[in-house]
N, C-alpha and C positions, 0 to 999 in steps of 0.2 A: 554595191560600190564596184569600181574598177580596180584593176591590180594597183595602180599608183596611190589611190585612196587607202588601200588596205596596207601597202608598203609604208607610207607615211605614219599611219596609226601605229603600226608595229615598232617603228623607230621611236616614236614618241613613248611608247609603252616600255622599251628597252631603256631610254634615258631616265624615265621616271624610276624604274627599277634600280637603275645605277645610283642615283642621288637620294633615293629614299624619300622622295618628296614630289609635289606637283599637283596640279589641278587637272585631271584627265577629262572631266566633263567638259570643261572649257576648251582645252587643246583639241579634243575631237570634235568638238562643234564648229570649229572655224578653220580647221586645217584646209579644208577643200578650197574655200575662197583664197586663202594666202597662196595655195599652189597655183591656181588660176592666174592669180597676179603675176607671180615670179615666172611662170613658165610660158604664159601667153600673152600677157598685157604691157608689163612695164619694160621699159628700156633699162635693164639691169643684168649684170652678169658679174661673177667675180673678177673679171679683167678690167671692168670700170666701176669698181665698187666705191673708188674715192674720187671718181671724175666729177667736175662741177655740173656737167649737163645730164648726169644719171637721173632716173626716176627714184623717188625715195619712199620708203615704207616705214611708217610709224607705227609702233604697236602699243596701242594706248591701253587695252586690256592685258596689262603684262602677266597676269596669271597664266595666260596661254603662250608664254615664251617658248616652252618645250616644242610647240609646233613649229615656231620659227626656226629652232635649232634643227629639227628634223628637215625642213626645207633646205637650210644652208648645207647640210650634209648630203642631200640629194643633188644640190647644184655645184658641189664642189668646192664650196668656200671653205668648209672645215670637214673633218672626218670623225668617225666614232673614236678613233684613236686620240684625237685632239681633246675629245670630250670625256676621256676616261676617268678623270677626276671631278667630273661635274658634281656640283654640291658640296665639295670639300673646301675647308679653309683656304682662302687664298685662291681658289680657282676662279678663272675668268668666266667660266660657264656655270650658270645657276638658273633657277626658275623664274627670275626677273631679269629683264634686259639692263644691261649696264654698258653704255656706250663708251665710257672712258677706258675701257680694256681692249678695245678694238680699234686700234689706229689704222688697221688695213681694211677696215669698213666691214660690211655684213650686218652690224647691229647700229641702228641710226640714233636710237634714243635710249634713255634710262627709264625705267618703268617702276611702278610701285603703287602709289595712290592713284585712285582711279579718277578721271575727269581732267588729267593733266596732258594727255597725248594730243587731243584735238586742239588746245591752244598752241601747243609746240607746232604742231603741223600747220596750222594758220599762219603762225609767224614765218616758217619755212617757206611756205607758199607765197606769202607776201614778199619776202625777200627775193624769192626767184623773180617775181614780177618786176620789182624795183631793178633787179640785175639783167632783165631782159633774157633771163635763161629759159630754155625750153622744157625744163623739168617739170613733170607732174608729181604731186605729192598725194600718196594714199595712206589713209590713216584707218586702221581698224579699232573699232570701239565695241563695247558691249551695250545691250539695251539699257541695262541698269545704270550705266554711266549718265544717261540722261536725267537721273535725278540730282546730278551736280549742276549748280549754277553756272560754272565755268564753260560747259558745254553749250549752253544757249548764247551766253556772251560771245563765245567764239564763232558760233552761226551767225550771229547779228554782224560781227567783224568781217567774216568771210564774204557775206552778202554785200555788206556796204563797199568793201573793196574790190568787189566783182572777181573774186579769186576762182575763176574758172579753170585754175590747174589744181584745185583742191578736190580730192574725191573721199568722202566718207563711206566706209564699208562698216555696216551695223551688223554684229552678230546677234541677231534677235532670237534668242533661245528661251525666251520668257523667264530670264533670271530673276526678274523684278516683279512678275505678274502677281505673286502672292503677298507683296508688300504695298504695292502702289499701282493704281490703274493709270498707265501712260497714256491712254486714250488712242486716238489714231496718229501715230507718229508721222506717217506720211504727210497728212494734212497740215501738222504743226511745222514740219520742216518746209514744206511749200509755202507757208505762210512767212517764213524766215527767208524766203528768197532763192530756194534750192530747187534744181531739177531733182527729181525723186522717182526711182524705179524700185520694183520689188521683185525678188526671185527666189527660188528654192536654193538655200545655201549649200545644198549637198548635191546639186545637178551642175557639174562643171561646164557643159555646153551652154546652160541658161545663164550662168555667171559671166561666162566669156562674152556672150552677145551682149549682154546689157553694159558690161564695162567697156566694150569696144564701141558701142554706140554713144556712150556718154563721153568717151575720150574725144569723139569729133563734134561735141556740143561746146558752144561758146556762150559767154555772156552771165553765166550763174555758176556758182559751185554746185557740186554734184553729191548726191547721197544715193547708195544701194542699201535697201533694207533686206537683208539676207535672212530668211526664215529657216531656222536650224533647230536641231535636237541635240540637247546636252548629252555628250557621251555617244553620239551617232557611230555605229560600228560595232559596238558592244552592248549587249542586252544587260549585262553586270553592271557597267558603269552608268547606263541610262537609267536603270530602275532603282538604284540605291544612291541617295545624295551623299552618303559618306565619301563617295569618290570625288566630291567637290575638292577635298584636300586630303588625298590618301595615295600612297604608292602601292604596288602590288607586291606580296611576298612571292617566294618561288612558286608555290601552288597556284596562286591567283594569277601570276604571270603567264603560265602555261595555258591555264582556263582561258583567259582573255585573248591570247593568240589564237587559240583554236576558234573562239567566237569571231574573231575578225576574219579569219581565213573562210569560215563558213556563211559569213554575212551574205545576203543575197545580192547578185550583180545588177 
């Protein structure tokens, strides 16, 4: 991992430690692709966070919202001080995105139940087409979400409406593999009329190359299947599924910080 990948994971860990909650396996598996979107690909910054022609990021796998918060801190949209009460009653910062609390932008959708972000993103992309806006819509989904019928209905809608401004980023960390065999997801999405690419979800250069290539393609919606590892960056979080929903105590916090710092570059 490079220095930024480590810094983002330490921010996520700190936020989880503060709020005594969080899904660290999920947040660690997808933060790299989210960073590439915000730092290299999307037309977005805090200064244009409410402009109509900005690119839009929808987080469908809402359990990874702490990763989005870490990126908002790094981009200067919010600070750690802003999030000091994260997880407290009436705090606007929590482990699931809530767009109603952010009139200044930065959080584009409310999350929780899986399978809802992609339909929302498809609707936004369709509205942008109707309004003739240049905005691209990027939606982060989990592989497990494709067990939901709403996902495939949205794919059919996106293809039928030629939403080539819609980009689905799939965090394929095999979270569903023990429950159901999804088969060849690439072939399935291609059959629904998508351009589909695959990449290592922790290789920032590879992710940037694919996303830039797809941004120049027209005539079909796009999907990127990013192969990832749950908890990537910490052996403790990767190897024990208790971290699917657990925050670190003081001792665990220090141990995982050390694991992140010593993770191979």
